[in-house]
C-alpha positions in Angstrom: 100.0 89.2 1.4 101.7 86.8 3.4 105.5 85.5 1.8 106.9 83.9 4.2 105.7 82.0 7.3 108.1 81.6 10.7 107.1 78.9 13.0 108.3 78.6 16.3 109.4 74.7 16.8 108.5 73.4 20.1 104.6 72.9 20.9 103.6 74.6 17.2 105.3 71.8 15.1 106.9 69.4 17.4 105.9 68.1 20.6 108.0 69.3 23.5 107.8 66.8 25.7 108.6 68.2 29.3 110.7 64.8 30.8 112.7 64.8 27.6 116.1 66.3 28.2 119.2 67.0 25.9 118.9 68.2 22.1 115.6 67.4 20.4 117.2 65.3 17.6 118.8 63.0 20.3 115.5 62.3 21.7 114.2 58.5 21.9 110.8 59.9 21.0 109.9 62.8 18.8 106.4 63.8 17.3 104.7 66.3 15.2 102.0 68.3 16.1 98.7 67.1 14.7 97.8 68.7 11.6 102.0 69.8 11.1 102.6 68.2 7.8 99.5 68.8 6.2 99.8 72.9 6.9 103.5 72.8 6.1 102.3 70.8 2.8 99.8 73.0 1.8 101.5 76.7 3.1 104.7 75.6 1.4 103.1 75.6 -2.2 102.5 79.3 -2.0 104.7 80.6 0.7 108.3 80.0 2.1 108.4 78.5 5.8 111.1 78.9 8.0 111.9 78.0 11.6 112.0 80.6 14.2 113.3 78.9 17.5 114.6 79.5 21.1 116.4 76.4 21.1 119.9 77.8 22.5 121.8 74.7 22.6 120.9 73.4 19.2 122.9 74.2 15.9 120.8 74.4 12.6 121.7 71.2 11.4 120.5 69.5 14.7 117.4 71.6 14.6 116.9 70.0 10.7 118.0 66.5 11.9 114.6 66.9 14.2 112.5 67.9 11.4 113.8 65.3 9.2 113.0 62.5 11.8 109.3 63.8 11.7 109.0 64.0 7.8 108.6 67.8 8.0 112.2 69.1 6.9 111.2 69.0 3.6 108.7 71.8 3.8 111.2 74.0 5.4 113.4 76.7 3.4 115.8 77.6 6.6 116.4 77.7 10.6 116.6 80.8 12.4 118.3 80.6 15.9 120.9 81.5 18.3 123.5 79.9 17.1 123.2 81.3 13.7 121.6 85.1 14.7 123.8 85.4 17.8 120.4 86.6 19.1 118.1 85.0 21.6 114.5 84.4 20.6 111.9 86.5 22.5 112.8 90.3 21.3 112.0 92.0 18.6 115.7 92.0 17.7 115.6 88.7 17.2 112.7 89.1 14.5 114.1 92.2 13.1 117.1 90.2 12.1 115.4 87.5 10.4 113.4 89.9 8.3 116.8 91.2 7.6 118.6 88.0 6.3 114.9 87.6 4.1 115.4 91.1 2.7 111.6 91.1 3.5 109.2 93.9 4.9 107.4 93.1 8.0 103.8 93.0 6.6 104.9 90.0 4.1 105.7 87.6 7.0 103.8 85.9 9.7 104.6 84.5 12.6 103.0 81.5 14.1 103.6 80.1 17.8 102.1 79.1 21.0 103.7 81.3 23.4 102.0 84.8 23.6 105.2 86.6 25.3 108.2 84.9 23.0 106.3 84.6 19.8 103.5 86.8 19.5 104.8 90.1 21.2 107.7 90.6 19.7 105.9 89.7 16.1 103.6 92.3 16.4 106.5 94.9 17.7 108.0 94.4 14.6 104.8 94.7 12.7 104.3 91.2 11.3 100.9 89.3 11.1 100.6 86.9 13.9 98.8 83.7 14.5 98.7 82.8 18.0 98.4 78.9 18.2 96.0 78.2 21.2 94.9 74.8 21.4 93.2 74.9 24.9 91.0 78.0 23.6 92.6 80.3 25.5 90.9 82.9 23.5 88.3 82.3 20.5 88.0 85.6 18.8 91.0 87.7 17.5 92.1 89.7 20.1 94.4 92.9 20.5 97.6 93.4 22.1 98.8 96.2 24.0 100.1 97.9 21.0 96.6 97.7 19.2 97.9 95.2 17.1 95.4 92.6 15.8 96.3 88.7 17.0 94.6 85.8 14.9 93.9 83.0 17.6 94.0 79.3 15.8 93.3 76.2 17.7 94.5 74.1 15.1 97.7 74.4 12.3 94.8 73.4 9.8 93.3 76.8 10.2 96.5 78.5 8.6 95.6 76.8 5.1 92.8 79.7 4.2 95.4 82.3 4.6 96.1 84.7 2.2 99.6 83.5 0.8 101.0 84.8 -2.2 99.3 82.7 -4.9 101.8 82.7 -7.4 104.0 79.1 -7.0 107.3 80.0 -4.8 
């Protein structure tokens, strides 16, 4: 049963505009990904939500400020990044450090992200449940990664609603 959802930041919950530079909290325009608010609102009623981001130049406060600008921070319990873990995203060690901080087994945590190499593969390596957000229909059916771990492929964030959150309020 999923107790915690870890979400990637750029292009999973907030649009990562390729022509924008600097820290996202300072960008002139910021935008939530379609369905992000509804999904986080629904999931946060039964699960805790955290951000697991590779943003190397932003502090946790700066990351939170970006989420505040699009009305998502109210659903997020915390933020994990290089600044507070001392590790870069994209490795099993990064996610293992998060599991240690949360004091939860990997099977109780789901990772949601749009990048197979940086989000999905490391999460399967530590035994997390995974949801690969692939809006361009790169895959339509669940797939199996190289470690024979099932990868749930979703094309929209709203596909997460019916998943097995712990049904007691957090």
